C-alpha positions as CSV (number, residue, x, y, z in Angstrom):
1,M,0.0,0.0,0.0
2,G,1.3,3.4,-0.9
3,C,0.9,6.8,0.7
4,I,0.4,10.4,-0.2
5,M,1.2,13.6,1.5
6,S,-1.7,15.8,2.3
7,S,-1.7,19.6,2.5
8,S,0.5,20.8,5.3
9,T,-0.8,20.6,8.8
10,L,1.8,22.5,10.7
11,E,4.9,24.6,10.4
12,A,8.0,23.3,12.1
13,H,10.1,25.5,14.4
14,G,13.1,27.3,13.0
15,G,11.9,27.5,9.4
16,A,12.1,23.7,8.8
17,G,9.2,24.0,6.4
18,N,5.9,22.2,6.2
19,L,5.4,18.7,7.4
20,G,2.4,16.9,5.8
21,T,0.3,14.3,7.4
22,I,1.1,10.8,5.9
23,Q,-2.1,9.2,4.7
24,A,-2.7,5.7,3.3
25,S,-3.5,5.4,-0.4
26,P,-4.9,2.5,-2.3
27,H,-2.5,3.2,-5.1
28,G,1.2,4.2,-5.2
29,D,4.6,2.9,-4.9
30,E,5.5,1.2,-1.5
31,A,9.1,2.3,-1.8
32,E,8.1,5.8,-2.4
33,C,5.8,5.6,0.7
34,R,8.7,4.5,2.8
35,R,10.9,7.2,1.4
36,R,8.4,9.9,2.2
37,M,7.9,8.6,5.7
38,A,11.6,8.5,6.3
39,W,11.9,12.1,5.0
40,S,9.1,13.2,7.3
41,L,10.6,11.5,10.4
42,A,14.0,12.9,9.6
43,L,12.5,16.4,9.4
44,L,10.6,15.8,12.6
45,S,13.8,14.7,14.3
46,S,15.8,17.7,13.2
47,S,13.0,20.1,14.1
48,A,12.6,18.5,17.6
49,T,16.4,18.8,18.1
50,A,16.2,22.5,17.2
51,V,13.3,23.0,19.7
52,R,15.2,21.1,22.4
53,R,18.2,23.3,21.9
54,R,16.1,26.4,22.0
55,W,14.4,25.2,25.3
56,R,17.9,24.7,26.7
57,G,18.7,28.3,26.0
58,G,21.2,27.5,23.2
59,V,23.9,25.4,24.8
60,G,27.0,25.8,22.8
61,E,30.4,24.1,22.6
62,D,31.9,26.4,25.3
63,E,29.1,25.5,27.7
64,R,29.4,21.8,27.0
65,S,33.1,21.9,27.7
66,K,32.2,23.4,31.1
67,G,29.7,20.6,31.9
68,G,26.7,22.3,30.5
69,G,25.9,19.6,28.0
70,C,23.0,17.2,27.9
71,G,24.4,14.1,29.5
72,S,22.2,11.7,31.4
73,E,23.2,13.3,34.7
74,N,21.8,16.6,33.5
75,N,18.6,15.4,32.0
76,H,16.4,16.2,35.0
77,S,18.0,19.6,35.5
78,W,17.3,20.4,31.9
79,L,13.6,19.5,32.3
80,L,13.4,21.9,35.2
81,A,15.7,24.5,33.7
82,D,14.8,28.1,33.6
83,V,13.7,29.3,30.2
84,R,14.7,32.6,28.9
85,A,11.9,35.1,28.4
86,D,12.8,35.4,24.7
87,S,13.1,31.7,24.0
88,L,9.7,30.2,24.7
89,N,6.2,31.4,25.5
90,S,4.2,30.2,28.4
91,S,1.2,29.7,26.2
92,F,2.0,27.3,23.4
93,R,0.6,25.3,20.6
94,F,0.9,21.6,20.0
95,S,-0.2,19.6,16.9
96,F,-1.1,16.0,16.9
97,G,0.4,14.0,14.1
98,G,1.9,10.6,13.3
99,Q,-0.7,8.7,11.3
100,A,0.3,5.5,9.4
101,E,2.7,3.1,11.0
102,A,4.7,5.5,13.1
103,A,3.7,6.0,16.8
104,A,1.6,9.1,17.5
105,V,3.8,12.1,18.1
106,L,3.2,15.4,19.9
107,L,4.9,18.2,18.0
108,L,5.7,21.7,19.2
109,V,5.0,24.1,16.3
110,S,5.4,27.8,15.8
111,P,2.4,29.7,17.0
112,E,2.5,31.9,14.0
113,G,1.4,30.3,10.7
114,G,-0.8,30.6,7.8
115,G,1.3,32.9,5.7
116,V,1.6,36.7,5.7
117,E,-1.0,39.0,4.3
118,D,-0.4,42.5,2.8
119,E,-1.7,45.2,5.1
120,G,-4.6,46.3,2.9
121,T,-6.0,42.7,2.6
122,R,-5.4,42.2,6.3
123,V,-7.4,45.2,7.4
124,D,-10.2,44.5,5.0
125,S,-10.5,40.9,6.1
126,V,-10.5,41.9,9.8
127,E,-13.1,44.6,9.3
128,R,-15.4,42.1,7.6
129,S,-14.9,39.5,10.4
130,I,-15.7,41.9,13.3
131,S,-18.5,43.9,11.6
132,P,-21.3,42.1,13.6
133,V,-20.0,43.5,16.9
134,A,-17.9,46.5,15.9
135,G,-20.7,49.0,16.4
136,S,-21.1,48.1,20.1
137,L,-17.5,49.0,20.9
138,A,-15.5,52.2,20.9
139,R,-13.3,52.6,17.8
140,F,-9.9,54.2,18.3
141,C,-7.3,55.4,15.7
142,F,-3.7,54.5,15.7
143,S,-2.6,58.0,16.8
144,E,-4.7,57.5,20.0
145,M,-3.0,54.2,20.6
146,R,0.4,55.7,20.2
147,A,-0.3,58.7,22.4
148,A,-1.9,56.5,25.2
149,T,1.2,54.3,25.4
150,H,3.8,57.1,25.0
151,D,4.7,55.8,21.6
152,F,4.7,52.2,22.9
153,S,7.3,52.9,25.5
154,R,9.0,50.0,27.2
155,G,8.2,51.6,30.5
156,R,4.5,51.2,29.7
157,E,4.8,47.5,28.7
158,L,3.0,45.2,31.1
159,G,3.6,41.9,29.4
160,R,4.1,40.1,26.1
161,G,3.0,36.9,24.5
162,A,3.8,34.9,21.3
163,L,1.6,37.2,19.2
164,S,1.2,40.4,21.2
165,R,2.3,42.9,23.8
166,V,0.2,44.7,26.4
167,Y,0.8,48.3,27.5
168,R,-0.6,50.4,30.2
169,G,-2.1,53.6,28.9
170,R,-4.6,56.4,29.4
171,I,-7.3,57.6,26.9
172,G,-8.9,60.8,28.2
173,M,-9.5,60.2,31.9
174,R,-9.7,56.5,31.6
175,A,-6.9,54.1,32.5
176,V,-6.7,51.3,30.0
177,A,-4.7,48.2,29.1
178,I,-3.9,48.1,25.3
179,K,-3.1,44.8,23.7
180,R,-1.2,45.2,20.5
181,V,-1.0,42.2,18.0
182,E,2.6,42.1,16.9
183,A,2.6,39.3,14.4
184,R,1.5,39.8,10.9
185,G,0.3,36.4,9.8
186,K,-3.2,35.2,9.1
187,E,-3.3,33.3,12.4
188,S,-2.7,36.4,14.4
189,S,-5.5,38.2,12.5
190,R,-7.9,35.3,13.2
191,A,-6.8,35.3,16.9
192,F,-7.5,39.1,17.1
193,C,-11.0,38.7,15.6
194,R,-11.8,35.7,17.8
195,E,-10.7,37.5,21.0
196,L,-12.6,40.6,20.0
197,M,-15.8,38.7,19.2
198,I,-15.6,36.7,22.4
199,A,-14.6,39.5,24.8
200,S,-17.3,41.9,23.4
201,A,-20.0,39.4,24.3
202,L,-18.9,39.2,28.0
203,C,-20.4,41.4,30.6
204,H,-19.8,40.3,34.2
205,P,-18.4,41.9,37.4
206,N,-15.7,39.2,37.5
207,V,-14.6,39.6,33.9
208,V,-12.3,42.4,32.7
209,P,-14.4,44.4,30.2
210,L,-13.4,45.2,26.6
211,I,-13.8,48.9,25.9
212,G,-12.8,49.1,22.2
213,F,-10.4,48.4,19.5
214,C,-8.3,49.8,16.7
215,V,-7.8,48.3,13.2
216,D,-5.0,50.0,11.3
217,P,-2.3,49.1,8.8
218,Q,0.1,49.9,11.6
219,G,-1.4,47.2,13.9
220,L,-4.4,45.6,15.5
221,F,-5.3,46.7,19.1
222,L,-7.7,45.7,21.8
223,V,-8.5,48.2,24.6
224,Y,-9.5,46.8,28.0
225,K,-10.2,48.4,31.2
226,Y,-7.1,48.7,33.4
227,V,-7.3,46.8,36.7
228,S,-5.0,48.4,39.2
229,G,-4.6,45.7,41.8
230,G,-2.3,43.4,39.9
231,S,-2.5,39.8,39.1
232,L,-3.3,37.1,41.7
233,D,0.0,35.3,41.4
234,R,1.8,38.5,42.4
235,H,0.0,38.5,45.7
236,L,-0.2,34.7,46.2
237,H,3.3,33.4,45.5
238,L,6.5,34.3,47.4
239,N,8.7,33.9,44.3
240,D,8.5,35.1,40.8
241,S,8.2,33.0,37.6
242,K,12.0,32.3,37.7
243,G,12.0,31.0,41.2
244,R,13.6,34.1,42.7
245,Y,12.2,35.5,45.9
246,K,10.5,38.9,45.4
247,K,12.5,41.8,46.7
248,K,9.4,43.8,47.5
249,K,7.6,42.2,50.5
250,V,4.1,41.2,49.5
251,K,1.4,41.3,52.1
252,V,-0.1,37.9,52.6
253,L,-3.6,37.4,51.1
254,T,-6.0,36.6,53.9
255,W,-8.1,33.6,53.7
256,E,-11.2,35.8,53.4
257,V,-9.8,37.3,50.2
258,R,-8.7,34.0,48.8
259,Y,-12.2,32.5,49.4
260,N,-13.8,35.5,47.7
261,V,-11.4,35.0,44.8
262,A,-12.4,31.4,44.5
263,I,-16.1,32.3,44.4
264,G,-15.6,35.2,42.0
265,V,-13.5,33.3,39.5
266,A,-16.0,30.4,39.5
267,R,-18.8,32.9,38.7
268,A,-16.7,34.4,35.9
269,V,-16.3,30.9,34.4
270,E,-20.0,30.3,34.8
271,H,-20.6,33.4,32.8
272,L,-18.3,32.1,30.0
273,H,-20.0,28.7,29.9
274,Y,-23.6,29.7,30.3
275,G,-23.9,33.5,30.1
276,T,-23.7,34.1,26.4
277,D,-25.3,32.7,23.2
278,K,-22.3,30.4,22.7
279,C,-20.4,28.4,25.4
280,V,-16.9,30.0,25.7
281,I,-13.9,28.0,26.9
282,H,-11.1,30.2,28.3
283,R,-8.4,27.6,28.0
284,D,-5.9,29.5,30.1
285,I,-7.3,30.0,33.6
286,K,-4.4,30.6,36.0
287,P,-3.5,33.1,38.7
288,S,-1.6,35.4,36.3
289,N,-4.9,35.8,34.3
290,I,-6.9,36.7,37.4
291,L,-6.6,40.4,38.3
292,L,-7.5,42.0,41.6
293,S,-9.2,45.3,41.8
294,S,-8.4,47.9,44.4
295,N,-11.0,46.3,46.7
296,R,-9.7,42.8,45.9
297,T,-12.5,41.8,43.5
298,P,-11.2,39.1,41.1
299,K,-11.5,39.7,37.4
300,L,-10.7,37.1,34.8
301,C,-8.8,38.4,31.8
302,D,-6.8,37.5,28.7
303,F,-9.1,35.8,26.2
304,G,-6.4,35.3,23.6
305,L,-6.8,31.5,23.7
306,A,-10.5,31.5,24.3
307,T,-12.8,29.7,21.9
308,W,-16.4,28.6,21.4
309,I,-17.8,25.1,21.6
310,H,-21.2,23.9,20.7
311,G,-22.3,23.8,24.4
312,P,-21.3,22.6,27.9
313,S,-20.4,19.0,28.1
314,L,-20.3,18.7,24.3
315,P,-16.6,18.2,23.6
316,F,-14.8,18.2,20.3
317,L,-11.3,17.3,19.2
318,C,-8.8,20.2,18.6
319,K,-6.1,19.9,16.0
320,S,-3.8,21.9,18.3
321,V,-3.5,22.2,22.1
322,K,-3.0,25.6,23.6
323,G,-2.6,26.6,27.3
324,T,-0.1,26.6,30.1
325,F,1.8,23.7,31.6
326,G,0.4,22.7,35.0
327,Y,-3.2,23.7,34.2
328,L,-3.9,21.3,31.2
329,A,-6.6,18.7,31.7
330,P,-5.1,15.2,30.8
331,E,-7.7,14.4,28.1
332,Y,-7.0,17.8,26.4
333,F,-3.3,17.5,26.7
334,Q,-3.2,13.9,25.4
335,H,-6.0,13.8,22.9
336,G,-7.0,17.4,22.1
337,K,-10.4,16.8,23.6
338,L,-11.8,20.2,24.6
339,S,-14.9,20.9,26.6
340,D,-16.2,23.0,29.5
341,K,-14.5,20.4,31.8
342,T,-11.1,21.7,30.4
343,D,-11.7,24.9,32.3
344,I,-13.0,23.0,35.3
345,Y,-9.7,21.2,35.7
346,A,-7.7,24.4,35.4
347,L,-10.0,26.0,38.0
348,G,-9.2,23.1,40.3
349,V,-5.5,23.8,40.1
350,V,-6.2,27.5,41.0
351,L,-8.3,26.4,44.0
352,L,-5.4,24.3,45.1
353,E,-3.0,27.2,44.7
354,L,-5.3,29.4,46.8
355,I,-5.3,26.8,49.6
356,T,-1.6,26.0,49.6
357,G,0.0,29.3,48.4
358,R,2.1,27.1,46.1
359,K,2.6,27.4,42.3
360,A,1.3,24.8,39.9
361,I,4.8,24.1,38.7
362,D,7.6,25.3,41.0
363,Q,11.2,24.6,40.1
364,T,12.4,25.7,43.6
365,R,10.7,22.8,45.3
366,P,12.5,19.5,46.2
367,Q,12.7,16.9,43.5
368,G,9.4,15.2,43.1
369,D,7.4,18.0,44.6
370,E,7.6,20.4,41.7
371,N,4.1,19.6,40.4
372,L,1.5,20.9,42.8
373,V,-1.3,18.4,41.9
374,L,1.0,15.3,42.3
375,W,2.5,16.7,45.5
376,A,-1.0,17.2,47.0
377,K,-2.3,13.8,45.9
378,P,-1.2,11.8,49.0
379,Y,-2.7,14.4,51.3
380,L,-6.0,14.5,49.4
381,Q,-6.3,10.8,49.9
382,Q,-6.3,11.4,53.6
383,G,-9.4,13.5,53.5
384,A,-10.4,16.4,55.8
385,E,-7.7,15.6,58.4
386,A,-5.0,16.6,55.8
387,I,-6.2,20.2,55.6
388,S,-3.6,21.4,58.1
389,K,-0.8,19.8,56.0
390,L,-2.0,21.5,52.8
391,V,-2.9,25.0,54.1
392,D,-0.5,27.8,53.4
393,P,1.6,28.1,56.6
394,R,1.3,31.9,56.4
395,L,-2.4,31.7,57.1
396,K,-4.0,31.5,60.5
397,P,-7.6,30.9,59.9
398,S,-10.4,30.8,62.5
399,S,-12.4,27.6,63.1
400,R,-15.2,29.1,60.9
401,R,-12.7,29.5,58.0
402,W,-11.7,25.8,58.3
403,N,-15.1,24.9,57.1
404,E,-14.6,27.1,54.0
405,M,-11.2,25.6,53.4
406,S,-12.6,22.1,53.6
407,R,-15.2,23.0,51.0
408,V,-12.6,24.6,48.7
409,L,-10.3,21.6,49.0
410,Q,-13.1,19.1,48.3
411,T,-14.2,21.2,45.3
412,A,-10.6,21.3,44.0
413,T,-10.4,17.5,44.4
414,A,-13.6,17.0,42.4
415,C,-12.4,19.4,39.7
416,L,-9.1,17.6,39.3
417,S,-10.5,14.2,38.5
418,N,-8.6,12.6,35.5
419,D,-12.0,11.5,34.2
420,E,-13.6,14.6,32.8
421,S,-17.1,13.1,33.1
422,A,-16.6,12.9,36.9
423,R,-15.7,16.6,37.2
424,P,-18.6,18.8,38.3
425,S,-20.2,21.4,36.1
426,I,-19.4,25.0,37.0
427,D,-22.8,25.6,38.6
428,K,-22.2,22.7,40.9
429,V,-18.7,24.0,41.6
430,I,-20.2,27.3,42.9
431,S,-22.7,25.4,45.0
432,M,-20.0,23.3,46.6
433,L,-17.8,26.4,47.3
434,Q,-20.7,28.2,48.9
435,G,-21.8,25.2,50.9
436,D,-25.2,24.8,49.1
437,E,-24.2,21.5,47.7
438,T,-23.7,18.6,50.1
439,C,-20.0,17.6,50.1
440,N,-19.3,16.4,53.6
441,D,-18.3,12.9,52.6
442,W,-14.7,12.9,51.5
443,S,-15.0,9.2,50.3
444,E,-17.0,10.6,47.4
445,F,-14.0,12.4,46.2
446,T,-11.3,9.9,47.1
447,K,-12.9,7.5,44.7
448,K,-12.2,9.8,41.8
449,S,-9.5,8.8,39.4
450,L,-7.2,11.5,40.5
451,L,-6.8,9.7,43.8
452,S,-7.0,6.1,42.7
453,G,-4.3,6.2,40.1
454,Y,-3.6,7.4,36.7
455,G,-6.2,7.0,34.0
456,S,-9.9,6.5,34.2
457,Q,-11.5,3.1,34.4
458,S,-14.2,4.3,32.2
459,H,-11.8,4.6,29.2
460,N,-10.7,1.6,27.2
461,S,-7.0,0.8,27.0
462,S,-6.5,2.9,23.8
463,E,-7.9,6.0,25.4
464,K,-6.2,5.8,28.8
465,F,-4.1,8.9,29.6
466,D,-0.4,8.6,29.5
467,M,0.1,10.7,32.6
468,R,3.8,10.1,32.7
469,S,4.1,12.1,29.5
470,H,1.7,14.7,30.8
471,V,3.8,15.1,34.0
472,A,7.2,15.0,32.1
473,L,6.2,17.9,29.8
474,A,4.6,19.8,32.7
475,M,7.9,19.5,34.5
476,L,9.4,21.8,31.9
477,G,8.3,24.6,34.2
478,V,7.8,27.0,31.3
479,S,8.3,30.6,32.3
480,D,5.1,32.7,32.6
481,T,6.9,36.0,32.1
482,E,5.7,36.5,28.6
483,E,2.0,36.6,29.2
484,D,1.8,37.0,33.0
485,D,0.6,40.1,34.8
486,L,-0.9,41.5,31.6
487,Y,-2.8,44.4,33.1
488,G,-1.5,44.8,36.6
489,R,2.0,46.0,37.1
């Protein structure tokens, strides 16, 4: 049986070109098939090598001579190595490939693809795409964007991602956060349109509102309300994204604030899943995308990875996986299966962070304790009596607050089930957090697949999650500096 190469499905890193998906064909030369497969695998190998080198920060001959190479003794340290801010983005894209006889392969691909458009075509295309909602938003010109950011001054920059930068600015008397799409490809234009369409439909006290936009040959801009309190991770974690202790002493968030954050973020997710005409999946719920207002009201932000699905609990398979290591649901990471339960899993990780004060992936922790979910697993198996072992030692809650902590911990455990069908819907999550839903029996949660081992018994052998691969990649500890703290410096 021969094979053919379909149209390209991804772009390899470093300009390696397009790698097609190998497909079976009833006609064709078998030797030609093997030749093409060998070429594809060779290209994949060279591309993967380039990516690994990039992840390592570009280890050269001089560094290898000093013991900085990639010998077996350094493998684990490489997996947990710091990643330079300019070498990899915390939000990433994966593509699933490897049909035919080769084993399934997970490929890291460039987030920018689809070719480059000329500016006139790009602007016209964007204008047509956003026309249904453009009239409901303020439209700004490029000169206003430049003036608001002091000509895009570095001192005004709040953060950056694979496709964009975010600046603090002021338009009239209003403080704003301006997101500028840097990349010029078709994918960046589509991402801009999708984020604008989604964010314009959201209206909730726990969601950062979109004020307006600018479409200009000089760039594409989204204008959000500026939230002055900073991101949750700045208040919650003692060290920064590179494991360094913060020089400025941060006041410890009280349990009262943390509990209100848990409720507020859950309500924001409920609005995404049920509050608009289409079910919105955020895909990147994490503390750096949760901002705190001056009165500590949590507000979910950054809808750059958000997408629509047909409805809650109606999953579909994605060709690419986007998100942040440490917050990815196993079925999404392994199989590209996206649903509202993808957000529920990430919310469970955030709840665990609120309880423990620890980061989802923390390179400064002892070996084996870097992954928060895996570290917490033995304690969660012990039930309510383990709360004291999990609670952030900086907290001194009253007895009344222990009941709230127990509810949050039980809710987190339910959200973190490996079996997505066992995770609660967001309305049940809110009921559990508020104590409206009965959740006093810990045995109900210790039966979940999170606590009984890897993989769900409800899946057949071909669908079981390879959690070791999930953990190994999560252990990369990808830096969050590029897209963290977007609106709250």
